[in-house]
C-alpha positions in Angstrom: 123.5 23.6 -3.6 126.8 23.7 -3.0 127.6 25.7 0.1 131.2 25.9 -0.4 133.4 26.7 -3.0 136.1 28.5 -4.7 134.1 30.7 -7.1 130.8 31.4 -5.5 128.6 34.0 -7.8 125.5 35.7 -6.2 122.5 36.7 -7.2 121.8 40.2 -9.0 118.4 42.4 -6.4 116.0 42.4 -10.2 115.4 38.7 -9.4 117.7 37.4 -12.4 119.9 35.6 -11.5 123.5 34.2 -13.5 123.8 32.0 -10.3 121.8 27.6 -11.2 119.0 27.8 -11.4 118.9 25.2 -8.4 120.3 27.9 -5.8 118.2 30.0 -7.1 115.4 28.3 -5.7 116.8 27.0 -3.2 117.6 31.0 -1.5 114.3 33.0 -2.7 112.6 34.1 -0.4 109.6 32.4 0.8 105.5 33.3 1.2 104.7 29.9 2.4 100.6 29.9 3.6 101.2 30.5 7.1 97.7 28.7 7.8 98.9 25.2 6.7 101.6 25.0 9.2 99.3 26.5 12.0 99.2 23.0 13.7 103.0 22.1 13.3 103.2 25.2 15.8 101.0 24.7 18.1 102.0 20.8 18.4 105.8 21.2 19.3 104.3 24.3 21.6 104.2 27.8 19.4 101.4 29.5 18.8 101.4 32.2 15.9 99.2 35.6 16.4 95.5 34.9 15.5 92.4 37.9 14.9 91.8 38.0 17.8 96.3 38.2 19.4 95.4 41.4 17.6 92.3 42.6 18.8 93.7 42.4 22.7 97.0 44.0 22.0 94.5 47.4 20.2 92.6 47.3 22.9 95.0 47.6 25.6 97.1 50.5 23.5 93.7 52.6 22.1 96.1 55.3 21.0 98.5 53.4 18.5 97.9 53.7 15.7 96.5 50.6 13.2 97.3 49.9 9.5 94.8 50.0 7.4 94.9 46.3 6.7 94.6 44.8 10.0 91.9 47.6 10.8 89.7 46.2 7.9 89.3 42.9 9.6 89.1 44.0 13.1 85.6 46.3 11.3 84.0 43.4 9.5 80.7 42.9 10.4 82.3 39.1 10.8 84.9 40.3 12.6 84.1 37.6 15.9 83.9 34.8 13.4 87.6 35.2 12.2 89.0 35.5 16.2 90.6 32.4 15.4 92.2 32.9 11.4 96.5 33.7 12.0 96.5 37.0 11.5 100.0 38.7 9.2 102.0 41.8 9.8 101.6 43.9 7.3 104.9 45.4 8.2 106.8 42.5 8.4 107.4 40.7 4.5 106.3 36.9 4.0 108.6 35.0 5.0 107.8 36.3 8.9 105.5 35.5 11.3 104.5 36.7 15.1 103.8 35.2 17.7 104.2 33.5 21.8 105.9 30.6 23.0 102.9 28.1 24.7 104.5 27.7 27.5 105.8 31.1 28.8 103.8 34.0 26.8 108.0 35.3 25.2 107.1 37.0 21.8 109.1 35.2 18.4 109.9 36.0 15.2 109.3 32.9 12.9 110.8 32.4 9.4 110.9 30.7 6.6 113.4 29.0 4.8 113.9 26.8 2.4 115.2 23.7 4.0 118.6 23.9 1.7 119.3 27.6 1.4 121.9 29.2 2.8 120.6 31.1 5.7 119.0 27.1 7.2 122.4 26.0 7.3 124.3 28.9 8.3 121.4 29.5 11.4 121.9 25.2 11.9 126.1 26.0 12.3 126.0 28.7 14.7 122.1 27.5 17.3 123.7 24.4 18.0 126.7 22.7 20.3 129.8 23.7 20.8 128.6 26.5 19.0 125.3 28.3 20.5 128.0 28.4 23.9 130.8 30.3 23.3 129.8 33.9 24.4 132.1 35.3 21.4 128.9 33.4 19.5 126.2 36.4 18.7 123.9 35.6 16.4 119.8 35.9 17.8 119.0 33.2 20.2 116.9 30.7 18.6 114.4 29.4 19.9 113.6 26.6 17.5 114.4 24.6 14.5 112.7 22.1 12.3 111.4 21.2 8.6 108.0 20.3 6.9 109.5 18.1 4.7 107.2 17.4 1.9 107.3 21.0 1.7 111.3 21.8 1.7 110.6 24.6 4.2 112.2 25.4 8.1 111.1 27.0 10.6 113.6 29.6 12.5 112.2 30.6 15.8 113.9 33.0 16.8 113.2 35.6 20.0 111.7 38.9 18.6 114.8 41.6 19.2 114.3 45.0 17.9 115.5 47.0 15.1 115.5 50.1 16.6 119.7 49.6 18.2 120.1 52.9 19.2 116.4 54.0 20.8 116.3 53.1 23.9 120.2 54.6 24.8 121.6 57.9 26.2 123.7 59.9 24.2 126.0 59.8 26.8 126.4 56.1 27.8 129.6 55.4 26.1 129.8 52.3 27.5 126.5 50.2 25.9 127.6 51.9 23.0 131.7 51.0 23.1 130.0 47.2 24.0 127.4 46.7 21.2 130.1 47.9 19.3 132.7 45.2 20.8 129.7 41.7 20.5 129.3 43.3 16.8 133.4 43.1 15.9 133.5 40.0 18.2 131.0 38.2 17.0 131.9 38.7 13.2 135.7 37.6 13.6 134.1 34.1 15.3 131.8 33.7 13.0 135.0 34.0 10.0 137.6 31.5 12.0 134.9 29.2 12.0 134.5 30.3 7.8 131.8 32.2 7.2 131.3 35.3 6.0 128.1 37.2 6.3 128.0 38.7 3.4 125.0 41.5 3.7 126.3 43.3 7.3 124.4 46.4 7.8 123.3 47.9 11.1 119.3 47.0 9.0 120.7 43.9 10.1 121.2 44.0 13.8 119.5 44.1 16.6 119.5 44.2 20.0 117.3 42.9 23.0 117.1 46.5 24.1 119.1 45.1 27.0 122.8 45.5 26.2 123.1 43.0 24.1 123.0 42.4 20.3 123.1 39.8 17.5 123.6 39.6 13.1 120.5 38.9 11.7 120.1 37.3 7.7 122.1 35.3 6.7 120.6 34.8 3.8 123.5 35.7 1.3 126.5 33.8 3.9 128.9 31.1 2.4 130.3 28.7 4.6 133.9 27.8 3.3 136.0 24.9 4.8 138.3 23.2 2.6 139.0 26.6 0.5 142.2 28.7 1.0 141.2 31.4 -1.3 137.4 31.7 -2.0 136.1 34.6 -4.4 132.4 35.2 -5.0 130.8 36.9 -7.9 128.3 39.0 -8.7 127.9 40.5 -5.9 125.4 42.9 -4.8 123.5 43.4 -1.0 123.9 47.0 1.1 127.0 48.7 1.9 129.4 46.8 -1.2 132.8 47.8 -1.5 134.3 49.4 -4.4 136.9 46.2 -5.4 133.2 44.6 -6.6 132.8 47.1 -8.3 135.7 46.7 -10.9 137.1 42.7 -10.0 135.9 39.4 -11.8 136.0 38.2 -8.6 135.7 39.7 -4.3 137.0 37.8 -0.7 134.2 38.0 1.2 136.0 38.3 4.3 137.6 41.5 3.0 133.5 42.8 1.9 132.7 42.2 5.4 135.4 44.0 7.2 134.4 45.7 4.6 130.8 46.5 5.6 131.4 46.0 9.3 133.7 49.8 9.2 130.8 51.0 7.4 128.5 49.5 10.1 130.5 51.3 12.9 130.2 54.5 11.9 126.7 55.0 10.7 125.7 53.9 14.9 128.2 56.7 15.7 126.6 59.1 13.0 123.0 57.9 14.3 123.6 57.8 18.3 125.9 61.5 18.8 128.9 59.6 19.2 132.2 61.5 18.2 135.1 58.8 18.9 138.4 59.5 17.4 139.6 55.5 18.0 137.1 54.3 16.3 137.6 56.1 13.6 140.8 55.3 13.4 139.8 51.8 13.8 137.5 52.3 10.2 140.3 54.0 8.6 142.0 50.2 7.5 139.2 48.0 7.6 138.0 50.5 4.7 140.8 50.4 2.5 139.9 50.6 -1.3 142.1 48.0 -1.9 141.1 44.9 -0.4 143.8 43.3 0.7 144.9 46.4 2.8 142.7 45.1 5.1 143.3 43.7 8.4 141.6 40.7 9.1 138.7 40.3 12.2 140.9 38.9 14.9 143.4 42.0 14.3 140.4 44.6 14.2 139.5 42.8 17.0 142.6 43.2 18.9 143.5 46.6 18.0 140.0 47.7 19.4 140.2 45.9 22.5 143.3 47.3 23.1 141.5 50.9 23.2 138.7 50.6 24.2 140.2 50.6 28.3 141.2 54.2 27.5 137.6 54.3 26.3 136.0 53.7 28.7 137.6 55.4 31.5 135.9 58.3 29.7 132.6 59.9 31.8 131.7 62.4 29.5 131.7 62.7 25.5 131.4 65.8 23.3 129.0 64.6 20.7 128.6 66.8 17.7 125.7 66.8 16.0 126.9 67.4 12.0 129.6 64.7 12.5 130.3 63.9 8.0 132.5 61.0 7.3 133.1 60.4 3.5 132.3 57.2 3.9 128.6 57.2 5.8 125.6 58.5 3.3 
């Protein structure tokens, strides 16, 4: 697999692809047999959730709704004999599994990917020194990365953060909101500085630790272009698709990220009830229909920082409930 090329072709959402078969094989979503790797995880200090763990969880939270597939396990007559079996969370895709680190009980999510996949390469790149220690790097903390070489599968063990980006925010806590948006902008600028395009920036791929920190996840479509001055990508399909991808043969992957980040900012504003005119001004050039007219990410970050000081001086701000924008559905 080549992770660095002049023209890249992304697979279509239907599963068919114009890309090579090898590219499909290493970047498709895996469905591992988790029980096979149970001992491997234990040996590295990680405990995958078992039926016993899930039983204990629902005993502590007796009023919590139980998914029907889990309820069937808990209600079986021979349930006690299955206590040590792994219990996947039906709300997660097959390539994700929950667990806790043995030494301190810290919850984690592990993602199984092909050992030669783009996501494996991207997470390894962002999670090792010196990039790991750079304050501009807002990748979700990675507790461990290891491989099962015979199966060509890699496991990305990450802290479990929340996908409910706005649930814990007071609607008047403008400072926290602005900080989270700055982290998102700074991280994309950081990736682009290192010639890494995320290519699936969206609100569903931005998570929080509920302590004012956010991080991007899901690098399945990412591309790194170390030696390519003018990269182009074809067949682009993701959550947020800029207009040029519908009409052009090859599109600038970094300008795609700029567009998607602009849409993300507006979606978070709308969902959180934040009406900040300065952010509308910030995103307007990011959403320019002509990709060449969109600013590079370092310029977006500089512009944001210039407006940040005056914004933080506000103690309160009015938030209309039905603020709309043509780029947000």
